C-alpha positions in Angstrom: 11.4 -4.1 4.5 8.8 -3.7 1.6 11.2 -1.1 -0.2 14.2 -2.9 0.1 13.0 -6.4 -1.3 10.2 -4.7 -4.3 12.8 -4.1 -6.7 13.3 -7.8 -6.9 9.7 -8.1 -8.1 10.2 -7.2 -11.7 13.1 -9.8 -11.8 11.3 -12.4 -10.5 8.3 -11.8 -13.1 11.0 -11.5 -15.9 12.7 -15.1 -15.0 9.4 -16.8 -13.4 6.1 -15.3 -14.7 3.9 -14.0 -13.0 2.2 -17.5 -11.5 5.4 -18.8 -10.7 6.5 -15.6 -9.0 3.8 -15.5 -6.7 3.8 -19.1 -5.9 7.6 -19.0 -4.7 7.1 -15.4 -3.0 4.4 -17.1 -1.3 6.7 -20.1 -0.3 8.7 -17.4 1.1 6.2 -15.9 3.1 4.8 -18.8 5.1 8.4 -19.8 5.8 9.1 -16.2 6.9 5.8 -16.5 9.3 7.2 -20.0 10.3 10.3 -18.7 11.3 8.9 -15.4 13.0 7.0 -17.5 15.6 9.8 -19.9 16.8 12.2 -17.4 19.1 13.3 -13.7 19.4 15.8 -14.5 16.9 13.5 -15.9 14.9 11.1 -12.8 15.3 13.7 -10.8 13.7 15.0 -13.3 10.9 11.2 -14.2 10.2 9.9 -10.7 9.6 13.0 -10.0 7.0 12.0 -13.5 5.3 8.1 -12.8 5.6 8.6 -9.0 4.3 10.7 -10.2 1.1 7.6 -12.7 0.2 5.1 -9.8 0.9 7.1 -7.0 -1.4 7.1 -9.5 -4.2 3.4 -10.2 -4.1 2.6 -6.5 -3.8 4.6 -5.9 -6.9 3.2 -8.8 -8.8 -0.4 -8.8 -8.3 -1.1 -5.9 -10.5 0.3 -7.7 -13.5 -1.5 -10.9 -12.7 -4.8 -9.1 -12.7 -4.0 -7.0 -16.0 -3.4 -10.6 -17.4 -6.2 -12.7 -16.1 -8.9 -9.5 -16.1 -10.7 -7.4 -19.1 -9.6 -4.1 -18.7 -13.2 -3.4 -17.4 -12.8 -5.8 -14.2 -9.0 -4.5 -13.4 -10.5 -1.7 -11.2 -13.2 -3.8 -8.9 -10.3 -6.9 -8.7 -7.8 -4.2 -7.5 -10.3 -2.9 -5.4 -10.7 -5.9 -3.6 -7.5 -6.9 -3.0 -6.6 -3.2 -1.4 -9.7 -3.7 0.8 -8.9 -7.3 1.7 -5.4 -6.1 2.6 -6.9 -3.4 4.8 -9.2 -5.5 6.4 -7.0 -8.7 7.0 -4.5 -6.3 8.7 -7.3 -4.7 10.9 -8.9 -8.3 11.8 -4.9 -9.5 12.9 -4.6 -6.4 15.2 -7.9 -6.9 16.7 -7.4 -10.4 17.6 -4.1 -10.4 18.7 -4.2 -9.2 22.4 -7.4 -11.5 22.9 -5.3 -14.8 21.4 -2.3 -13.7 23.7 -4.6 -13.1 26.8 -6.2 -16.8 25.7 -3.0 -18.4 25.3 -0.5 -16.9 27.2 2.2 -17.8 24.3 3.2 -14.6 21.9 4.5 -17.6 19.4 1.4 -19.2 19.3 -0.2 -15.9 18.8 2.2 -15.0 16.1 1.8 -18.3 14.5 -2.4 -18.2 13.5 -0.8 -15.5 10.7 0.4 -18.7 8.9 -3.1 -19.9 8.6 -4.4 -17.6 5.6 -0.6 -18.1 4.3 -0.9 -21.6 4.0 -4.4 -21.6 2.5 -3.1 -19.0 -0.5 -0.2 -21.5 -0.7 -2.8 -24.4 -1.5 -4.4 -23.1 -4.2 -1.5 -21.4 -6.4 -0.3 -24.7 -7.4 -3.2 -24.8 -9.7 -1.7 -21.9 -11.8 1.6 -23.3 -12.4 0.2 -24.9 -15.4 -0.2 -21.6 -17.0 2.1 -20.5 -19.8 4.8 -17.9 -18.8 4.3 -14.9 -20.7 8.1 -14.0 -21.4 9.8 -10.9 -20.5 10.9 -8.4 -23.2 14.8 -9.2 -24.3 17.1 -7.1 -22.7 15.1 -5.3 -20.2 16.3 -3.9 -16.7 14.4 -4.6 -13.3 13.4 -0.6 -13.9 14.2 -0.5 -18.0 14.3 3.1 -18.9 11.8 3.9 -16.2 14.1 6.1 -14.1 14.0 8.8 -17.0 10.6 9.0 -17.2 8.3 11.6 -15.9 5.4 9.8 -16.0 7.0 6.8 -13.9 8.1 9.5 -11.2 5.0 11.1 -11.0 3.3 8.1 -10.5 6.0 7.0 -7.9 5.8 10.3 -6.3 2.2 9.8 -5.8 2.4 6.5 -4.1 5.4 8.0 -2.1 3.3 10.9 -0.4 0.2 8.7 0.2 1.8 6.1 1.5 3.9 8.7 3.8 0.8 9.8 5.2 -0.7 6.3 5.7 2.2 5.3 7.8 2.3 8.2 9.5 -1.4 8.1 10.2 -1.3 4.9 11.3 1.6 5.7 13.9 0.2 8.9 15.5 -3.4 9.7 14.6 -4.7 8.6 18.5 -1.6 10.5 20.1 -2.9 13.6 17.8 -6.6 13.3 18.8 -5.7 12.9 22.7 -3.6 15.8 22.5 -6.3 17.8 20.7 -8.8 17.4 23.7 -10.3 13.9 22.4 -10.8 11.5 25.6 -8.6 7.8 24.8 -12.5 6.2 24.0 -13.3 8.3 21.4 -9.4 8.6 20.1 -9.6 4.7 19.6 -13.1 4.5 17.9 -12.1 7.2 15.6 -8.9 5.4 14.6 -10.6 2.2 13.9 -13.1 4.4 11.8 -10.5 5.7 10.2 -9.3 2.1 9.1 -12.9 1.2 8.0 -12.8 4.0 5.7 -9.1 2.6 4.5 -10.8 -0.4 3.5 -14.1 1.6 2.0 -11.6 3.6 0.0 -9.5 0.8 -0.8 -12.1 -0.8 -2.7 -13.8 2.6 -4.2 -11.1 4.3 -5.6 -9.9 1.7 -7.7 -13.2 0.4 -8.5 -13.8 4.0 -9.6 -10.5 4.6 -11.6 -10.9 1.2 -13.5 -14.0 2.4 -15.0 -12.0 5.4 -17.0 -9.3 6.0 -19.2 -8.1 9.1 -17.6 -7.0 8.8 -13.7 -6.8 12.7 -13.1 -10.1 13.0 -11.4 -9.9 9.9 -9.0 -6.5 11.0 -7.7 -7.5 14.7 -6.9 -10.5 13.3 -5.0 -8.2 10.9 -3.1 -6.3 14.1 -2.2 -9.1 15.8 -1.6 -10.7 13.3 1.0 -7.3 13.2 3.1 -7.0 17.1 3.3 -10.5 17.6 4.4 -9.8 15.0 7.1 -6.3 16.1 7.8 -7.5 20.0 8.1 -10.7 18.8 10.4 -8.5 17.1 12.6 -6.8 20.3 13.0 -9.2 22.6 12.9 -12.5 21.4 14.0 -13.9 20.5 17.6 -12.5 17.3 19.0 -16.1 15.8 19.2 -16.0 15.5 15.3 -12.9 13.8 15.0 -14.9 10.5 14.4 -16.3 12.5 11.3 -12.5 13.8 10.1 -10.9 10.1 10.8 -13.4 8.3 8.6 -12.9 11.1 5.8 -9.5 10.6 6.1 -9.5 7.1 5.8 -11.3 6.9 2.9 -8.6 8.9 0.9 -5.8 6.9 2.9 -7.4 3.9 1.2 -7.9 5.0 -1.8 -4.0 6.1 -2.3 -3.3 2.7 -1.6 -5.6 1.2 -4.0 -5.3 3.7 -7.1 -1.8 3.1 -7.6 -2.5 -0.6 -8.8 -4.6 0.9 -11.6 -1.6 3.6 -12.8 0.4 0.5 -12.6 -1.6 -1.0 -15.5 -2.9 1.8 -17.2 0.3 3.8 -17.7 2.5 0.7 -18.7 2.8 -0.8 -22.0 3.1 -4.4 -21.3 2.7 -7.1 -18.5 6.6 -6.7 -18.0 6.6 -3.0 -17.6 3.7 -3.0 -15.3 5.7 -5.1 -12.9 8.3 -2.6 -13.8 6.6 0.7 -12.7 5.1 -1.5 -10.0 8.5 -2.3 -8.3 10.1 1.1 -8.9 7.0 3.0 -7.2 6.9 0.7 -4.0 10.4 0.4 -3.9 11.1 4.4 -3.4 7.6 4.6 -1.9 7.7 2.6 0.8 11.3 3.3 1.7 10.2 7.3 1.6 7.3 6.3 3.4 9.0 4.6 6.3 10.8 8.1 7.5 6.8 9.7 7.7 6.3 8.8 11.5 10.2 9.5 12.5 9.9 13.1 10.9 6.5 13.9 12.6 7.7 13.2 15.9 10.6 15.3 15.2 8.6 18.1 14.3 6.3 17.3 17.2 9.6 17.5 19.3 11.0 20.6 18.0 7.8 22.5 18.3 5.9 20.8 21.1 2.6 20.4 19.3 1.1 18.3 16.5 0.3 21.3 14.4 3.3 21.6 12.3 3.3 17.9 11.4 -0.3 18.3 10.3 0.5 21.5 8.4 3.6 19.5 6.6 0.6 16.7 6.1 -1.3 19.6 3.9 2.1 20.7 2.1 2.7 17.1 0.8 -0.9 16.7 -0.3 -1.0 20.0 -2.1 2.8 18.6 -3.4 0.7 15.3 -4.6 -2.0 17.2 -6.3 0.5 18.7 -8.8 1.8 15.4 -9.5 -1.7 14.1 -10.5 -1.8 15.2 -13.9 1.3 13.8 -15.1 0.7 10.5 -13.5 -2.9 10.0 -14.0 -3.5 11.7 -17.4 -4.7 9.0 -20.2 -1.5 10.2 -22.4 2.4 8.5 -22.3 5.4 9.9 -23.6 6.8 7.8 -26.3 9.8 6.7 -24.0 7.5 5.1 -21.6 5.5 2.9 -24.4 8.8 2.3 -25.8 10.9 1.1 -23.0 
């Protein structure tokens, strides 16, 4: 869903600005969460509406961070954003079953998610007095970025890392059990993986934000993912927790660092929104295929070895994209869009 609605992020920013765009997106998210907790029909409709709000929020947040914070603060702020997203997702997953068991109502269980949305909505009106930064005249939703190799390299990096994130989130416990890990240890390793996601989600952007050139953080992110996947593939099952944690750090950094790339590879605020919108639109749509393709490979081969090897190949391809995505130079076309 995020990939379908992310294209609207740059358009919303161009018409409303960052602050008003975030406020409208938060209203949409809150309405979606309310609708989702009403009925089975509302569950599906509300999820679509909430996804639209989240997609626009994800696109506009790097723009607001670039506008409000000094360059040396962009990294920690984007890291905090990525870490809180990972931590909140993990917390929601952790409390869902206990809440349902305590209340017996799935509607009430889902409705709890409205609380943080309302809190966010309550503070955003204070930002509506901020003057809107106008979008450059004549700029389309993605401008000329579809013709720009740097924009495609950033999009490719985010797409591959997000595809791996979705695939690991869907199948890691199953992969570990198939490799000989007992169910309890597999669950522990999965939890440690997402602790690693939160750590990497903060450390990766914080490190990248301190640098003018981002090739090293990108390659380090890929290296963590490679070590984790190869460890799961080849190492004894008793060490699964170690490799899962390392993998999680790489996956978290891979979700957080692109926010730095949107800010540093773009020439101005609106182009940051354009690049963020392009990368997330294409990236999330591509990533949604990951779990299904992994399952298809597993069905075809009868083993998780083929999907894991496919992930390694994708990571090697991502390493080839990293110099273009992370280099502290921009082709003239990206500056002039």
